[in-house]
KOLDO-250306 format. One line per field, with one value per residue (C-alpha): residue number from 1; residue in one letter; x, y, z. Coordinates in nm, 4 decimals, decimal comma. Layout:
# KOLDO-250306
pos <- (NUM_...)
code <- (A_...)
px <- (X_...)
py <- (Y_...)
pz <- (Z_...)
***
This chain:
# KOLDO-250306
pos <- (1_2_3_4_5_6_7_8_9_10_11_12_13_14_15_16_17_18_19_20_21_22_23_24_25_26_27_28_29_30_31_32_33_34_35_36_37_38_39_40_41_42_43_44_45_46_47_48_49_50_51_52_53_54_55_56_57_58_59_60_61_62_63_64_65_66_67_68_69_70_71_72_73_74_75_76_77_78_79_80_81_82_83_84_85_86_87_88_89_90_91_92_93_94_95_96_97_98_99_100_101_102_103_104_105_106_107_108_109_110_111_112_113_114_115_116_117_118_119_120_121_122_123_124_125_126_127_128_129_130_131_132_133_134_135_136_137_138_139_140)
code <- (X_X_X_X_X_X_X_X_X_X_X_X_X_X_X_X_X_X_X_X_X_X_X_X_X_X_X_X_X_X_X_X_X_X_X_X_X_X_X_X_X_X_X_X_X_X_X_X_X_X_X_X_X_X_X_X_X_X_X_X_X_X_X_X_X_X_X_X_X_X_X_X_X_X_X_X_X_X_X_X_X_X_X_X_X_X_X_X_X_X_X_X_X_X_X_X_X_X_X_X_X_X_X_X_X_X_X_X_X_X_X_X_X_X_X_X_X_X_X_X_X_X_X_X_X_X_X_X_X_X_X_X_X_X_X_X_X_X_X_X)
px <- (-19,9242_-19,7731_-19,7847_-19,5404_-19,2992_-19,2922_-19,2348_-18,9504_-18,7912_-18,8183_-18,6712_-18,3760_-18,3272_-18,3278_-18,0723_-17,8489_-17,8698_-17,7848_-17,4820_-17,3522_-17,4049_-17,2043_-16,9281_-16,9132_-16,8907_-16,5936_-16,4272_-16,4717_-16,3174_-16,0210_-15,9679_-15,9738_-15,7216_-15,5044_-15,5035_-15,4105_-15,1318_-15,0003_-15,0013_-14,8169_-14,5601_-14,5002_-14,4506_-14,2106_-14,0074_-13,9753_-13,8859_-13,6112_-13,4657_-13,4679_-13,3039_-13,0363_-12,9646_-12,9231_-12,7037_-12,4778_-12,4507_-12,3670_-12,0912_-11,9631_-11,9455_-11,7599_-12,0475_-12,0550_-12,4223_-12,3422_-12,1943_-12,4918_-12,7314_-12,5567_-12,6342_-13,0126_-13,2372_-13,5139_-13,3200_-13,2885_-13,0544_-13,1758_-13,0467_-12,8180_-12,6825_-12,7686_-13,0822_-13,1154_-13,4631_-13,5091_-13,8510_-13,9577_-14,3174_-14,5320_-14,2489_-13,9940_-13,6764_-13,4771_-13,1209_-13,0495_-12,7117_-12,7719_-12,4312_-12,0616_-11,8478_-11,4735_-11,4266_-11,7711_-12,0698_-12,4262_-12,7276_-13,0937_-13,2783_-13,6572_-13,8900_-14,2544_-14,5393_-14,5549_-14,9233_-14,8654_-14,5279_-14,6113_-14,6222_-14,2808_-14,2622_-13,9073_-13,6301_-13,2623_-12,9869_-12,6376_-12,2865_-11,9976_-11,6350_-11,4305_-11,0911_-10,7959_-10,8429_-10,6666_-10,5844_-10,8452_-10,8630_-10,9266_-10,5787_-10,3995)
py <- (-2,7158_-2,6802_-3,0543_-3,1168_-2,8458_-3,0021_-3,3475_-3,2222_-3,0452_-3,3573_-3,5738_-3,3344_-3,3312_-3,7122_-3,7365_-3,4802_-3,6707_-3,9957_-3,8359_-3,6876_-4,0143_-4,2049_-3,9417_-3,9523_-4,3333_-4,3164_-4,0506_-4,2575_-4,5621_-4,3506_-4,2224_-4,5779_-4,6986_-4,3960_-4,4693_-4,8345_-4,7359_-4,4849_-4,7495_-4,9988_-4,7349_-4,6509_-5,0199_-5,0649_-4,7583_-4,8944_-5,2410_-5,1136_-4,8856_-5,1588_-5,4092_-5,1572_-5,0750_-5,4423_-5,5059_-5,2095_-5,3188_-5,6737_-5,5413_-5,2992_-5,5696_-5,8072_-6,0595_-6,0974_-6,1249_-6,0614_-5,7240_-5,6453_-5,7294_-5,4776_-5,2033_-5,2533_-5,2023_-5,4614_-5,7232_-6,0904_-6,3621_-6,7192_-7,0095_-7,1320_-6,7789_-6,7745_-6,5541_-6,1999_-6,0459_-5,6712_-5,5407_-5,1769_-5,0642_-5,2879_-5,3932_-5,6744_-5,7543_-6,0764_-6,1419_-6,5119_-6,6549_-6,8647_-7,0238_-6,9678_-7,0305_-7,0548_-6,6813_-6,5286_-6,5192_-6,5282_-6,3854_-6,3234_-6,0228_-6,0015_-5,7376_-5,7931_-5,6629_-5,8051_-5,9004_-6,0716_-6,2528_-6,4621_-6,1610_-6,0176_-5,6445_-5,6595_-5,9179_-5,8889_-6,1461_-6,0263_-6,1601_-6,0508_-6,1082_-6,0469_-6,0512_-5,9011_-5,6374_-5,3157_-5,0033_-4,7416_-4,6293_-4,9812_-5,0279_-5,3606)
pz <- (10,4742_10,8208_10,8637_10,5743_10,6965_11,0426_10,9012_10,6835_10,9812_11,2005_10,9236_10,8875_11,2657_11,2824_11,0008_11,1755_11,5042_11,3262_11,1612_11,4882_11,6778_11,4141_11,4246_11,8041_11,7997_11,5647_11,7844_12,1007_11,9304_11,8187_12,1743_12,3134_12,0534_12,1225_12,4965_12,4381_12,2014_12,4546_12,7305_12,5087_12,4149_12,7807_12,8614_12,5705_12,6708_13,0240_12,8954_12,6661_12,9344_13,2003_12,9632_12,8635_13,2282_13,3150_13,0110_13,0921_13,4548_13,3401_13,1113_13,3755_13,6430_13,4083_13,4144_13,7948_13,8952_14,2629_14,1697_13,9441_14,2281_14,4523_14,1999_14,1940_14,4928_14,5152_14,3201_14,4068_14,2906_14,2385_14,4484_14,1703_14,1150_13,7437_13,7395_13,8698_13,9085_13,9459_14,0509_14,0297_14,0823_13,8600_13,6267_13,6509_13,4613_13,4714_13,3621_13,3109_13,2247_12,9146_12,8895_12,8797_12,5769_12,5763_12,5571_12,6185_12,8534_12,7175_12,8955_12,8231_12,9606_12,9594_13,0972_13,1847_13,3972_13,7481_13,7101_13,3725_13,3808_13,0725_12,8360_12,7575_12,7025_12,5687_12,5537_12,4765_12,4173_12,5100_12,4688_12,6878_12,5959_12,9129_12,7416_12,9204_13,1849_13,1057_13,2986_13,3933_13,0282_12,8991_12,7515_12,8117)
***
């Protein structure tokens, strides 16, 4: 009689351990996915912010890459003067002049990790219409 009670108890214990091991496996997988999602979100936030900063500097400096370079520490301008690279910590952002129309300048901005330059975090295509320069309030 005691033998069957012990067997039943051990069977119940094994089933409980199996259930908890499956539940813990699912929880660990969720934590790993959550960490990866958090890392990707952090990268995307940096990429968007860096691209916006470069675009605003490009607009503010009227499309002059030399003036934009002066605003960012750790930036370098290419030999032909058409690509500006800004490096901060483990991230990089490049602003490349794509072309110039009759009345506008085109540029492409891309952000990426320094250790993986092939994978873009964020990219942005901008157009700048210089137009007429106005007074300090922007009026012609």
